[in-house]
MIDOSE-1310 file (N, C-alpha, C; in nm, 2 decimals, decimal comma, always signed):
residues 294
mkqq	-8,18/+0,23/+0,88/-8,15/+0,37/+0,87/-8,26/+0,46/+0,93; -8,23/+0,56/+1,00/-8,32/+0,66/+1,05/-8,35/+0,76/+0,94; -8,47/+0,77/+0,90/-8,51/+0,87/+0,79/-8,53/+1,00/+0,86; -8,45/+1,10/+0,81/-8,47/+1,24/+0,86/-8,53/+1,33/+0,76
ltln	-8,66/+1,37/+0,79/-8,73/+1,44/+0,69/-8,67/+1,58/+0,65; -8,59/+1,63/+0,75/-8,53/+1,76/+0,72/-8,44/+1,76/+0,60; -8,38/+1,64/+0,58/-8,29/+1,63/+0,46/-8,37/+1,64/+0,33; -8,50/+1,61/+0,33/-8,58/+1,62/+0,21/-8,58/+1,76/+0,15
wlip	-8,56/+1,86/+0,23/-8,55/+2,00/+0,18/-8,41/+2,05/+0,18; -8,33/+2,00/+0,28/-8,19/+2,05/+0,28/-8,11/+2,01/+0,16; -8,12/+1,88/+0,12/-8,04/+1,84/+0,00/-8,08/+1,91/-0,12; -8,21/+1,93/-0,16/-8,24/+2,01/-0,28/-8,19/+2,16/-0,26
livi	-8,19/+2,21/-0,14/-8,14/+2,35/-0,12/-7,99/+2,35/-0,15; -7,92/+2,25/-0,10/-7,77/+2,24/-0,13/-7,75/+2,23/-0,28; -7,83/+2,15/-0,35/-7,81/+2,13/-0,50/-7,83/+2,27/-0,57; -7,93/+2,34/-0,53/-7,96/+2,47/-0,59/-7,85/+2,57/-0,56
ltlv	-7,81/+2,58/-0,44/-7,70/+2,67/-0,40/-7,57/+2,64/-0,47; -7,54/+2,51/-0,48/-7,42/+2,47/-0,55/-7,42/+2,50/-0,69; -7,53/+2,48/-0,76/-7,55/+2,51/-0,90/-7,52/+2,66/-0,92; -7,56/+2,74/-0,83/-7,54/+2,89/-0,84/-7,39/+2,92/-0,82
aagv	-7,34/+2,87/-0,70/-7,20/+2,91/-0,66/-7,10/+2,85/-0,76; -7,11/+2,72/-0,78/-7,01/+2,66/-0,87/-7,03/+2,70/-1,02; -7,16/+2,71/-1,06/-7,18/+2,74/-1,20/-7,13/+2,88/-1,23; -7,16/+2,98/-1,15/-7,11/+3,12/-1,17/-6,96/+3,12/-1,17
glfw	-6,91/+3,06/-1,06/-6,76/+3,06/-1,05/-6,69/+3,00/-1,16; -6,74/+2,89/-1,22/-6,68/+2,82/-1,33/-6,70/+2,89/-1,47; -6,82/+2,94/-1,49/-6,85/+2,98/-1,63/-6,84/+3,14/-1,65; -6,85/+3,22/-1,54/-6,84/+3,36/-1,56/-6,70/+3,40/-1,57
mdgt	-6,66/+3,46/-1,69/-6,52/+3,49/-1,72/-6,51/+3,64/-1,77; -6,61/+3,72/-1,75/-6,59/+3,86/-1,79/-6,49/+3,93/-1,70; -6,43/+4,03/-1,75/-6,34/+4,11/-1,66/-6,22/+4,16/-1,74; -6,12/+4,20/-1,66/-5,99/+4,25/-1,72/-5,88/+4,15/-1,71
dtyp	-5,76/+4,19/-1,75/-5,65/+4,10/-1,74/-5,60/+4,10/-1,60; -5,50/+4,01/-1,57/-5,44/+4,00/-1,44/-5,37/+4,13/-1,41; -5,35/+4,16/-1,28/-5,28/+4,28/-1,24/-5,21/+4,26/-1,11; -5,09/+4,33/-1,09/-5,02/+4,31/-0,96/-5,09/+4,37/-0,84
fttv	-5,06/+4,32/-0,73/-5,12/+4,37/-0,61/-5,03/+4,35/-0,49; -5,01/+4,45/-0,41/-4,92/+4,44/-0,29/-5,00/+4,40/-0,17; -4,97/+4,29/-0,11/-5,05/+4,24/+0,01/-5,01/+4,32/+0,14; -5,09/+4,29/+0,24/-5,06/+4,35/+0,37/-4,93/+4,30/+0,43
hget	-4,87/+4,19/+0,37/-4,74/+4,14/+0,41/-4,63/+4,20/+0,33; -4,66/+4,29/+0,23/-4,56/+4,35/+0,15/-4,52/+4,27/+0,03; -4,59/+4,16/+0,00/-4,56/+4,07/-0,11/-4,64/+4,12/-0,23; -4,58/+4,10/-0,35/-4,65/+4,13/-0,47/-4,71/+4,00/-0,54
vdiy	-4,84/+4,00/-0,56/-4,90/+3,88/-0,62/-4,98/+3,93/-0,74; -5,02/+3,83/-0,83/-5,10/+3,86/-0,95/-5,24/+3,82/-0,92; -5,33/+3,92/-0,94/-5,47/+3,91/-0,91/-5,54/+3,87/-1,04; -5,64/+3,77/-1,03/-5,70/+3,71/-1,15/-5,77/+3,81/-1,24
gkgl	-5,85/+3,90/-1,18/-5,91/+4,01/-1,26/-6,04/+3,97/-1,34; -6,08/+3,84/-1,34/-6,19/+3,80/-1,42/-6,29/+3,72/-1,34; -6,42/+3,74/-1,38/-6,53/+3,66/-1,33/-6,55/+3,68/-1,18; -6,61/+3,58/-1,12/-6,65/+3,58/-0,98/-6,53/+3,60/-0,89
yshd	-6,41/+3,54/-0,93/-6,29/+3,54/-0,85/-6,20/+3,65/-0,89; -6,25/+3,76/-0,94/-6,16/+3,86/-0,99/-6,07/+3,93/-0,89; -6,10/+3,91/-0,76/-6,02/+3,97/-0,65/-5,93/+3,87/-0,58; -5,93/+3,74/-0,63/-5,84/+3,64/-0,58/-5,72/+3,63/-0,67
tvfs	-5,61/+3,57/-0,62/-5,49/+3,55/-0,70/-5,52/+3,46/-0,82; -5,43/+3,46/-0,92/-5,45/+3,37/-1,03/-5,45/+3,23/-0,98; -5,36/+3,19/-0,89/-5,35/+3,06/-0,84/-5,48/+3,02/-0,76; -5,52/+3,11/-0,67/-5,64/+3,08/-0,60/-5,77/+3,07/-0,68
astt	-5,78/+3,16/-0,78/-5,90/+3,16/-0,87/-5,90/+3,03/-0,95; -5,79/+2,99/-1,01/-5,78/+2,88/-1,10/-5,81/+2,75/-1,02; -5,76/+2,74/-0,90/-5,78/+2,62/-0,82/-5,93/+2,61/-0,78; -5,99/+2,72/-0,75/-6,13/+2,72/-0,71/-6,22/+2,69/-0,83
rgtd	-6,18/+2,74/-0,94/-6,26/+2,70/-1,06/-6,25/+2,55/-1,09; -6,13/+2,49/-1,06/-6,12/+2,35/-1,07/-6,21/+2,27/-0,98; -6,21/+2,33/-0,85/-6,30/+2,27/-0,75/-6,45/+2,28/-0,79; -6,48/+2,40/-0,85/-6,62/+2,42/-0,90/-6,66/+2,31/-1,00
mvtl	-6,56/+2,29/-1,09/-6,59/+2,19/-1,20/-6,62/+2,05/-1,15; -6,53/+2,01/-1,06/-6,55/+1,87/-1,00/-6,68/+1,87/-0,92; -6,70/+1,97/-0,84/-6,82/+1,97/-0,76/-6,95/+1,96/-0,84; -6,95/+2,03/-0,95/-7,07/+2,03/-1,04/-7,09/+1,90/-1,11
fvgl	-6,98/+1,84/-1,16/-6,99/+1,73/-1,25/-6,96/+1,59/-1,19; -6,91/+1,59/-1,06/-6,88/+1,47/-0,99/-6,96/+1,47/-0,86; -6,94/+1,58/-0,78/-7,00/+1,59/-0,65/-7,15/+1,59/-0,65; -7,21/+1,67/-0,73/-7,36/+1,68/-0,73/-7,42/+1,55/-0,77
plll	-7,38/+1,48/-0,88/-7,43/+1,35/-0,91/-7,42/+1,25/-0,80; -7,30/+1,25/-0,73/-7,29/+1,15/-0,62/-7,38/+1,19/-0,50; -7,40/+1,32/-0,48/-7,49/+1,36/-0,37/-7,63/+1,31/-0,40; -7,68/+1,33/-0,52/-7,81/+1,28/-0,56/-7,83/+1,13/-0,55
isfa	-7,72/+1,06/-0,60/-7,73/+0,91/-0,59/-7,73/+0,86/-0,45; -7,64/+0,92/-0,37/-7,63/+0,87/-0,23/-7,76/+0,91/-0,15; -7,82/+1,02/-0,18/-7,94/+1,06/-0,12/-8,06/+0,97/-0,16; -8,06/+0,93/-0,28/-8,17/+0,84/-0,33/-8,15/+0,70/-0,26
lyrr	-8,03/+0,65/-0,24/-8,01/+0,53/-0,17/-8,04/+0,54/-0,02; -8,01/+0,65/+0,03/-8,05/+0,68/+0,17/-8,20/+0,67/+0,19; -8,27/+0,74/+0,10/-8,42/+0,74/+0,12/-8,48/+0,60/+0,10; -8,41/+0,51/+0,04/-8,45/+0,37/+0,03/-8,42/+0,29/+0,15
gslr	-8,35/+0,35/+0,25/-8,32/+0,28/+0,37/-8,18/+0,21/+0,37; -8,10/+0,24/+0,26/-7,97/+0,17/+0,25/-7,87/+0,22/+0,35; -7,81/+0,13/+0,43/-7,71/+0,17/+0,52/-7,59/+0,22/+0,44; -7,55/+0,15/+0,34/-7,44/+0,19/+0,26/-7,46/+0,33/+0,20
gglm	-7,59/+0,35/+0,15/-7,62/+0,48/+0,10/-7,61/+0,59/+0,20; -7,65/+0,56/+0,33/-7,64/+0,66/+0,43/-7,49/+0,69/+0,46; -7,41/+0,59/+0,46/-7,26/+0,61/+0,48/-7,21/+0,70/+0,37; -7,24/+0,67/+0,25/-7,20/+0,75/+0,14/-7,25/+0,89/+0,14
lsgv	-7,37/+0,91/+0,18/-7,43/+1,04/+0,19/-7,35/+1,12/+0,30; -7,32/+1,06/+0,41/-7,24/+1,13/+0,51/-7,11/+1,18/+0,46; -7,04/+1,10/+0,38/-6,91/+1,14/+0,32/-6,92/+1,24/+0,22; -7,02/+1,23/+0,13/-7,04/+1,33/+0,03/-7,08/+1,47/+0,09
layf	-7,16/+1,47/+0,19/-7,19/+1,59/+0,26/-7,07/+1,65/+0,33; -6,98/+1,57/+0,38/-6,86/+1,62/+0,44/-6,78/+1,69/+0,34; -6,77/+1,64/+0,21/-6,71/+1,71/+0,11/-6,77/+1,85/+0,08; -6,91/+1,85/+0,07/-6,98/+1,97/+0,04/-6,96/+2,07/+0,15
lyyg	-6,95/+2,02/+0,28/-6,93/+2,11/+0,39/-6,79/+2,18/+0,38; -6,69/+2,10/+0,33/-6,56/+2,15/+0,31/-6,56/+2,25/+0,20; -6,63/+2,22/+0,09/-6,64/+2,31/-0,02/-6,71/+2,44/+0,02; -6,82/+2,44/+0,10/-6,89/+2,56/+0,14/-6,80/+2,64/+0,24
aslg	-6,73/+2,57/+0,33/-6,64/+2,64/+0,42/-6,53/+2,71/+0,34; -6,47/+2,65/+0,24/-6,36/+2,71/+0,16/-6,41/+2,83/+0,09; -6,53/+2,83/+0,03/-6,58/+2,95/-0,03/-6,61/+3,06/+0,06; -6,68/+3,03/+0,17/-6,72/+3,13/+0,26/-6,61/+3,19/+0,35
ldka	-6,51/+3,11/+0,37/-6,40/+3,16/+0,46/-6,27/+3,20/+0,39; -6,25/+3,14/+0,27/-6,12/+3,16/+0,21/-6,12/+3,25/+0,09; -6,23/+3,26/+0,02/-6,24/+3,34/-0,10/-6,25/+3,49/-0,07; -6,19/+3,57/-0,16/-6,21/+3,72/-0,15/-6,36/+3,75/-0,16
ynsl	-6,41/+3,85/-0,08/-6,55/+3,89/-0,09/-6,60/+3,91/-0,23; -6,71/+3,85/-0,27/-6,77/+3,88/-0,40/-6,92/+3,88/-0,39; -6,99/+3,89/-0,50/-7,13/+3,91/-0,50/-7,21/+3,79/-0,46; -7,15/+3,68/-0,44/-7,22/+3,56/-0,40/-7,19/+3,52/-0,25
flvy	-7,15/+3,62/-0,18/-7,11/+3,59/-0,04/-7,23/+3,53/+0,04; -7,35/+3,59/+0,02/-7,46/+3,54/+0,09/-7,50/+3,40/+0,05; -7,47/+3,36/-0,07/-7,49/+3,23/-0,12/-7,40/+3,13/-0,05; -7,27/+3,18/-0,03/-7,17/+3,10/+0,04/-7,22/+3,07/+0,19
ialf	-7,27/+3,17/+0,25/-7,32/+3,15/+0,39/-7,43/+3,05/+0,39; -7,52/+3,07/+0,30/-7,64/+2,97/+0,30/-7,59/+2,83/+0,27; -7,50/+2,82/+0,17/-7,45/+2,69/+0,14/-7,37/+2,62/+0,25; -7,29/+2,70/+0,32/-7,21/+2,65/+0,43/-7,31/+2,60/+0,54
sacf	-7,41/+2,68/+0,57/-7,51/+2,65/+0,68/-7,59/+2,53/+0,64; -7,64/+2,52/+0,52/-7,72/+2,40/+0,48/-7,63/+2,27/+0,48; -7,51/+2,28/+0,44/-7,42/+2,17/+0,44/-7,39/+2,12/+0,58; -7,36/+2,22/+0,67/-7,33/+2,19/+0,81/-7,44/+2,11/+0,87
yafv	-7,56/+2,16/+0,86/-7,67/+2,10/+0,93/-7,71/+1,96/+0,86; -7,70/+1,96/+0,73/-7,73/+1,84/+0,66/-7,63/+1,73/+0,70; -7,50/+1,77/+0,71/-7,40/+1,67/+0,75/-7,43/+1,62/+0,89; -7,45/+1,71/+0,98/-7,48/+1,66/+1,12/-7,60/+1,57/+1,13
iaft	-7,70/+1,60/+1,05/-7,82/+1,52/+1,05/-7,79/+1,38/+0,99; -7,73/+1,38/+0,88/-7,70/+1,25/+0,81/-7,60/+1,17/+0,89; -7,50/+1,23/+0,95/-7,40/+1,16/+1,03/-7,47/+1,09/+1,15; -7,55/+1,17/+1,22/-7,62/+1,11/+1,34/-7,73/+1,02/+1,31
aidl	-7,78/+1,02/+1,18/-7,89/+0,93/+1,14/-7,84/+0,78/+1,13; -7,71/+0,76/+1,12/-7,66/+0,62/+1,12/-7,68/+0,55/+1,25; -7,75/+0,44/+1,25/-7,77/+0,36/+1,37/-7,64/+0,28/+1,40; -7,56/+0,33/+1,50/-7,44/+0,26/+1,53/-7,45/+0,12/+1,57
tqls	-7,56/+0,09/+1,64/-7,59/-0,05/+1,68/-7,61/-0,14/+1,56; -7,69/-0,09/+1,46/-7,71/-0,16/+1,34/-7,58/-0,18/+1,26; -7,50/-0,07/+1,25/-7,37/-0,08/+1,18/-7,28/-0,18/+1,24; -7,28/-0,19/+1,37/-7,19/-0,29/+1,44/-7,23/-0,43/+1,40
sras	-7,37/-0,45/+1,40/-7,42/-0,59/+1,38/-7,40/-0,63/+1,23; -7,39/-0,54/+1,14/-7,38/-0,57/+1,00/-7,23/-0,57/+0,95; -7,14/-0,52/+1,02/-7,00/-0,52/+0,98/-6,94/-0,65/+1,00; -6,87/-0,70/+0,89/-6,81/-0,84/+0,90/-6,68/-0,83/+0,98
drlp	-6,65/-0,95/+1,04/-6,52/-0,96/+1,11/-6,40/-0,98/+1,02; -6,43/-0,99/+0,89/-6,33/-1,00/+0,79/-6,27/-0,87/+0,74; -6,32/-0,76/+0,79/-6,27/-0,63/+0,75/-6,12/-0,62/+0,78; -6,04/-0,56/+0,69/-5,90/-0,55/+0,71/-5,87/-0,42/+0,79
vrgm	-5,90/-0,43/+0,92/-5,90/-0,32/+1,01/-5,76/-0,26/+1,02; -5,66/-0,34/+1,02/-5,52/-0,29/+1,04/-5,48/-0,21/+0,92; -5,51/-0,25/+0,80/-5,48/-0,17/+0,68/-5,56/-0,05/+0,68; -5,69/-0,05/+0,72/-5,77/+0,06/+0,72/-5,72/+0,17/+0,82
avfm	-5,68/+0,12/+0,94/-5,63/+0,21/+1,04/-5,50/+0,27/+1,00; -5,41/+0,19/+0,94/-5,28/+0,24/+0,90/-5,30/+0,35/+0,79; -5,39/+0,33/+0,70/-5,42/+0,43/+0,60/-5,46/+0,56/+0,66; -5,55/+0,55/+0,76/-5,60/+0,67/+0,83/-5,49/+0,75/+0,90
fivg	-5,40/+0,67/+0,96/-5,28/+0,73/+1,02/-5,19/+0,80/+0,92; -5,17/+0,74/+0,81/-5,08/+0,79/+0,70/-5,14/+0,92/+0,65; -5,27/+0,92/+0,62/-5,34/+1,04/+0,57/-5,34/+1,15/+0,67; -5,37/+1,12/+0,80/-5,37/+1,23/+0,90/-5,23/+1,29/+0,92
igla	-5,13/+1,21/+0,93/-4,99/+1,26/+0,95/-4,95/+1,33/+0,82; -4,98/+1,27/+0,71/-4,94/+1,33/+0,58/-5,00/+1,47/+0,56; -5,13/+1,48/+0,58/-5,19/+1,61/+0,57/-5,12/+1,72/+0,66; -5,10/+1,68/+0,79/-5,04/+1,77/+0,88/-4,90/+1,81/+0,83
fiwl	-4,82/+1,71/+0,78/-4,69/+1,74/+0,73/-4,69/+1,83/+0,61; -4,78/+1,80/+0,51/-4,78/+1,88/+0,39/-4,81/+2,03/+0,42; -4,91/+2,06/+0,51/-4,94/+2,20/+0,53/-4,85/+2,26/+0,64; -4,82/+2,19/+0,74/-4,74/+2,25/+0,85/-4,60/+2,27/+0,80
sdvv	-4,55/+2,20/+0,70/-4,42/+2,22/+0,65/-4,41/+2,36/+0,59; -4,51/+2,41/+0,52/-4,52/+2,55/+0,47/-4,51/+2,65/+0,58; -4,59/+2,62/+0,69/-4,60/+2,72/+0,80/-4,47/+2,72/+0,88; -4,42/+2,60/+0,91/-4,29/+2,59/+0,99/-4,18/+2,66/+0,91
tall	-4,17/+2,63/+0,78/-4,07/+2,69/+0,69/-4,08/+2,85/+0,70; -4,20/+2,90/+0,69/-4,22/+3,04/+0,69/-4,18/+3,10/+0,83; -4,21/+3,03/+0,94/-4,18/+3,08/+1,07/-4,02/+3,08/+1,09; -3,96/+2,98/+1,04/-3,81/+2,97/+1,05/-3,74/+3,08/+0,97
nnsi	-3,80/+3,11/+0,85/-3,74/+3,21/+0,77/-3,80/+3,35/+0,79; -3,88/+3,36/+0,89/-3,95/+3,49/+0,92/-4,02/+3,55/+0,80; -4,09/+3,46/+0,73/-4,16/+3,50/+0,61/-4,31/+3,46/+0,62; -4,37/+3,44/+0,51/-4,51/+3,40/+0,51/-4,52/+3,27/+0,42
paal	-4,63/+3,19/+0,45/-4,65/+3,07/+0,36/-4,66/+3,11/+0,21; -4,60/+3,02/+0,13/-4,59/+3,06/-0,01/-4,73/+3,07/-0,08; -4,83/+3,00/-0,04/-4,96/+3,00/-0,10/-5,05/+3,10/-0,04; -5,01/+3,19/+0,05/-5,10/+3,27/+0,12/-5,17/+3,37/+0,03
gpst	-5,09/+3,43/-0,07/-5,15/+3,53/-0,16/-5,19/+3,65/-0,08; -5,30/+3,72/-0,12/-5,34/+3,84/-0,06/-5,42/+3,82/+0,08; -5,44/+3,69/+0,11/-5,52/+3,66/+0,24/-5,43/+3,70/+0,36; -5,50/+3,72/+0,47/-5,42/+3,75/+0,59/-5,38/+3,63/+0,67
tpvt	-5,45/+3,51/+0,64/-5,42/+3,39/+0,71/-5,46/+3,27/+0,63; -5,39/+3,16/+0,63/-5,42/+3,04/+0,55/-5,53/+2,96/+0,62; -5,65/+2,99/+0,58/-5,77/+2,92/+0,64/-5,77/+2,77/+0,61; -5,73/+2,73/+0,49/-5,73/+2,59/+0,45/-5,64/+2,51/+0,54
ytid	-5,53/+2,56/+0,58/-5,44/+2,49/+0,67/-5,51/+2,46/+0,80; -5,58/+2,56/+0,85/-5,65/+2,54/+0,98/-5,75/+2,42/+0,97; -5,83/+2,42/+0,86/-5,93/+2,32/+0,85/-5,87/+2,18/+0,82; -5,77/+2,18/+0,74/-5,71/+2,05/+0,70/-5,63/+1,99/+0,82
vgii	-5,56/+2,07/+0,89/-5,48/+2,02/+1,00/-5,56/+2,01/+1,13; -5,63/+2,11/+1,16/-5,70/+2,11/+1,29/-5,83/+2,02/+1,29; -5,89/+1,99/+1,18/-6,01/+1,91/+1,18/-5,98/+1,78/+1,11; -5,95/+1,78/+0,98/-5,95/+1,66/+0,90/-5,83/+1,57/+0,94
avac	-5,71/+1,62/+0,96/-5,60/+1,54/+1,00/-5,63/+1,47/+1,13; -5,68/+1,55/+1,23/-5,71/+1,49/+1,36/-5,82/+1,39/+1,35; -5,92/+1,41/+1,27/-6,03/+1,32/+1,25/-5,98/+1,19/+1,19; -5,88/+1,19/+1,10/-5,83/+1,07/+1,04/-5,76/+0,99/+1,14
ifag	-5,68/+1,05/+1,23/-5,60/+0,98/+1,33/-5,70/+0,92/+1,43; -5,80/+0,99/+1,47/-5,90/+0,94/+1,56/-5,97/+0,82/+1,50; -6,01/+0,84/+1,37/-6,08/+0,73/+1,30/-5,99/+0,60/+1,30; -5,86/+0,62/+1,28/-5,77/+0,50/+1,28/-5,77/+0,43/+1,41
tqvl	-5,77/+0,50/+1,52/-5,77/+0,44/+1,65/-5,90/+0,37/+1,68; -6,01/+0,42/+1,63/-6,14/+0,36/+1,65/-6,16/+0,24/+1,56; -6,11/+0,24/+1,44/-6,12/+0,13/+1,35/-6,04/+0,01/+1,41; -5,92/+0,03/+1,47/-5,85/-0,07/+1,53/-5,92/-0,14/+1,64
rrts	-6,01/-0,07/+1,71/-6,09/-0,12/+1,81/-6,22/-0,18/+1,76; -6,24/-0,18/+1,63/-6,36/-0,23/+1,56/-6,49/-0,17/+1,62; -6,49/-0,04/+1,65/-6,61/+0,03/+1,70/-6,69/+0,08/+1,58; -6,82/+0,09/+1,60/-6,91/+0,14/+1,50/-6,88/+0,28/+1,46
lgyl	-6,84/+0,36/+1,56/-6,80/+0,50/+1,53/-6,68/+0,50/+1,44; -6,59/+0,41/+1,46/-6,47/+0,40/+1,37/-6,51/+0,37/+1,23; -6,60/+0,28/+1,21/-6,65/+0,25/+1,07/-6,72/+0,37/+1,01; -6,80/+0,43/+1,09/-6,87/+0,55/+1,04/-6,78/+0,66/+1,00
lfat	-6,68/+0,69/+1,09/-6,58/+0,79/+1,05/-6,50/+0,75/+0,93; -6,46/+0,63/+0,93/-6,38/+0,58/+0,81/-6,45/+0,60/+0,68; -6,58/+0,56/+0,68/-6,66/+0,57/+0,55/-6,67/+0,72/+0,52; -6,71/+0,80/+0,61/-6,73/+0,94/+0,59/-6,60/+1,01/+0,54
lnvm	-6,49/+0,98/+0,60/-6,36/+1,05/+0,56/-6,31/+1,00/+0,43; -6,33/+0,87/+0,40/-6,28/+0,82/+0,28/-6,36/+0,85/+0,15; -6,49/+0,86/+0,17/-6,57/+0,91/+0,06/-6,53/+1,06/+0,03; -6,51/+1,13/+0,14/-6,47/+1,27/+0,12/-6,33/+1,28/+0,06
lalv	-6,24/+1,19/+0,10/-6,10/+1,20/+0,04/-6,10/+1,16/-0,10; -6,19/+1,07/-0,14/-6,20/+1,03/-0,28/-6,24/+1,15/-0,37; -6,34/+1,23/-0,32/-6,38/+1,35/-0,39/-6,27/+1,46/-0,39; -6,20/+1,46/-0,28/-6,09/+1,56/-0,27/-5,98/+1,52/-0,38
gamv	-5,96/+1,39/-0,40/-5,86/+1,35/-0,50/-5,91/+1,40/-0,64; -6,04/+1,38/-0,67/-6,09/+1,43/-0,79/-6,08/+1,58/-0,80; -6,10/+1,65/-0,69/-6,09/+1,79/-0,68/-5,95/+1,84/-0,72; -5,85/+1,77/-0,67/-5,71/+1,81/-0,70/-5,68/+1,79/-0,84
igqt	-5,74/+1,69/-0,91/-5,72/+1,67/-1,05/-5,78/+1,79/-1,13; -5,90/+1,83/-1,09/-5,96/+1,95/-1,15/-5,89/+2,08/-1,13; -5,83/+2,09/-1,00/-5,75/+2,21/-0,97/-5,63/+2,21/-1,06; -5,56/+2,10/-1,07/-5,44/+2,10/-1,15/-5,46/+2,13/-1,30
imel	-5,58/+2,08/-1,35/-5,61/+2,11/-1,49/-5,63/+2,26/-1,51; -5,70/+2,32/-1,42/-5,73/+2,47/-1,43/-5,61/+2,55/-1,40; -5,52/+2,50/-1,31/-5,39/+2,58/-1,29/-5,31/+2,58/-1,42; -5,30/+2,46/-1,48/-5,22/+2,45/-1,60/-5,28/+2,54/-1,72
aagi	-5,42/+2,53/-1,72/-5,48/+2,61/-1,82/-5,46/+2,76/-1,80; -5,44/+2,80/-1,68/-5,42/+2,95/-1,64/-5,28/+2,99/-1,67; -5,19/+2,89/-1,71/-5,05/+2,93/-1,73/-4,96/+2,92/-1,61; -5,01/+2,86/-1,50/-4,93/+2,84/-1,38/-4,83/+2,73/-1,40
eltp	-4,71/+2,76/-1,38/-4,60/+2,66/-1,40/-4,59/+2,58/-1,27; -4,61/+2,45/-1,28/-4,60/+2,36/-1,16/-4,47/+2,28/-1,17; -4,39/+2,28/-1,07/-4,27/+2,21/-1,07/-4,29/+2,06/-1,06; -4,20/+1,97/-1,10/-4,22/+1,83/-1,08/-4,24/+1,79/-0,93
geli	-4,18/+1,87/-0,84/-4,20/+1,84/-0,70/-4,34/+1,87/-0,66; -4,40/+1,98/-0,71/-4,54/+2,02/-0,68/-4,64/+1,91/-0,74; -4,61/+1,87/-0,86/-4,70/+1,77/-0,92/-4,69/+1,64/-0,85; -4,57/+1,60/-0,81/-4,56/+1,47/-0,75/-4,59/+1,48/-0,60
gksa	-4,53/+1,58/-0,53/-4,55/+1,59/-0,39/-4,69/+1,62/-0,34; -4,76/+1,70/-0,42/-4,90/+1,73/-0,37/-5,01/+1,67/-0,46; -5,00/+1,71/-0,59/-5,11/+1,66/-0,68/-5,12/+1,51/-0,69; -5,00/+1,45/-0,72/-5,00/+1,30/-0,74/-5,03/+1,23/-0,61
sfvi	-4,98/+1,28/-0,49/-5,00/+1,22/-0,37/-5,15/+1,22/-0,33; -5,22/+1,33/-0,36/-5,36/+1,33/-0,33/-5,44/+1,24/-0,42; -5,40/+1,22/-0,55/-5,47/+1,13/-0,64/-5,45/+0,98/-0,59; -5,33/+0,95/-0,55/-5,30/+0,82/-0,50/-5,38/+0,79/-0,37
magv	-5,38/+0,89/-0,28/-5,46/+0,89/-0,16/-5,61/+0,86/-0,19; -5,66/+0,92/-0,30/-5,80/+0,90/-0,34/-5,82/+0,76/-0,39; -5,73/+0,71/-0,46/-5,74/+0,57/-0,52/-5,74/+0,47/-0,41; -5,66/+0,49/-0,31/-5,66/+0,39/-0,19/-5,79/+0,41/-0,11
aiwl	-5,83/+0,53/-0,10/-5,96/+0,56/-0,02/-6,07/+0,49/-0,09; -6,08/+0,50/-0,22/-6,19/+0,43/-0,29/-6,19/+0,28/-0,27; -6,07/+0,22/-0,28/-6,05/+0,08/-0,27/-6,09/+0,03/-0,13; -6,05/+0,11/-0,03/-6,07/+0,06/+0,11/-6,22/+0,09/+0,15
vsrl	-6,28/+0,20/+0,11/-6,42/+0,22/+0,14/-6,51/+0,12/+0,06; -6,46/+0,07/-0,05/-6,53/-0,03/-0,13/-6,53/-0,16/-0,05; -6,41/-0,19/+0,01/-6,40/-0,31/+0,09/-6,49/-0,30/+0,21; -6,50/-0,18/+0,27/-6,59/-0,17/+0,39/-6,74/-0,19/+0,34
fqni	-6,78/-0,13/+0,23/-6,92/-0,15/+0,19/-6,94/-0,30/+0,15; -6,85/-0,37/+0,09/-6,86/-0,51/+0,06/-6,88/-0,59/+0,18; -6,82/-0,55/+0,29/-6,83/-0,63/+0,42/-6,94/-0,58/+0,52; -7,03/-0,50/+0,46/-7,15/-0,46/+0,54/-7,27/-0,54/+0,48
stsk	-7,32/-0,63/+0,56/-7,43/-0,71/+0,50/-7,56/-0,63/+0,49; -7,65/-0,68/+0,41/-7,78/-0,62/+0,39/-7,88/-0,66/+0,50; -7,84/-0,76/+0,58/-7,92/-0,80/+0,70/-7,84/-0,78/+0,82; -7,89/-0,81/+0,93/-7,82/-0,79/+1,06/-7,73/-0,91/+1,10
ek	-7,72/-1,01/+1,01/-7,63/-1,12/+1,03/-7,50/-1,09/+0,97; -7,39/-1,12/+1,04/-7,26/-1,09/+0,99/-7,22/-1,20/+0,88
C-alpha cells in the first residue's frame, strides 16, 4: 500500500465535519409543526418545519435523518477502522477505506446538492470537498500491480460481474422509471418535493449505475481495476443498504405511510442488494493473499 500522508489530516477533518453535519441533523428538533407549501411546479407538499431540515419536505427530512443516524453509528466507525488498517499497510484495509470514502462522498454530495439551504451549508461544502479529495487519494493509492498479484484465480468473477450488472441496471430502472413515467404523463417525479430537479437520480444513474456496469466488464476480464472498482462499489453498497434501513425507520417514525410495493420494491431490494454485496466483497477479501503469492 502507498501511504498518503494527506489522509492523516483529511480523515480526521471528515470525522469532525460529519459529527457536526449528521449530529445536528439527527438531534436538533426545535421548530414548528409541518405546513403546506406550493412548489414551482404547482404541487402542494408538506414541509417538515423542525430542526436543521425545517425547509425540506417531511419525506426528505425524515430520510436524511435516517441517513445521518446510519452515518454516525455505522459509517464513522467503519471509516476509522478501515483507516487504521490502511495505515498498517493492509491492502484489504485500503480497499475498504476506498469504499467507505465513496459512501461519505455520496453523503456529502447529497447534503450539499439536494438539501434545502440551511445554516450548515458551508459545512456541507467542506465535507463534500474533503470526501472528494480523500476518496481520490485513497482510490489511487491502491497499487494495481500488487492487487493483481495477490488476487486468487479462484475468485467467482462471473457471479461478481453478474451482480454488478444487476445492480447497475436495477438502479437505472428504479430511478428512470419515475422520470419516464413523469415524462409520459407530462407531470413531475413523485419524490421531487419542493426541489427543482431530482439530484439523486443524476448521481445514482449517471455515476453509480454506470460505474457498476463498467466494474462488471472489468471483473470479467480479471483486471486489477475491476477488483478495485468492485471492492469500492460493494463496500459503498453495503453502507447504502444500512442507510435505507435507517431511512425507512425514520420515515415510519414520521408517520409516512409506505405501501407494500414501496417497502418491497425499494427498501427490501436495497437491503438484499447490501447483503449480497457484503457476501461477495467478503469473498474478494478472502481471496486476496497477504503476500504476493496467489
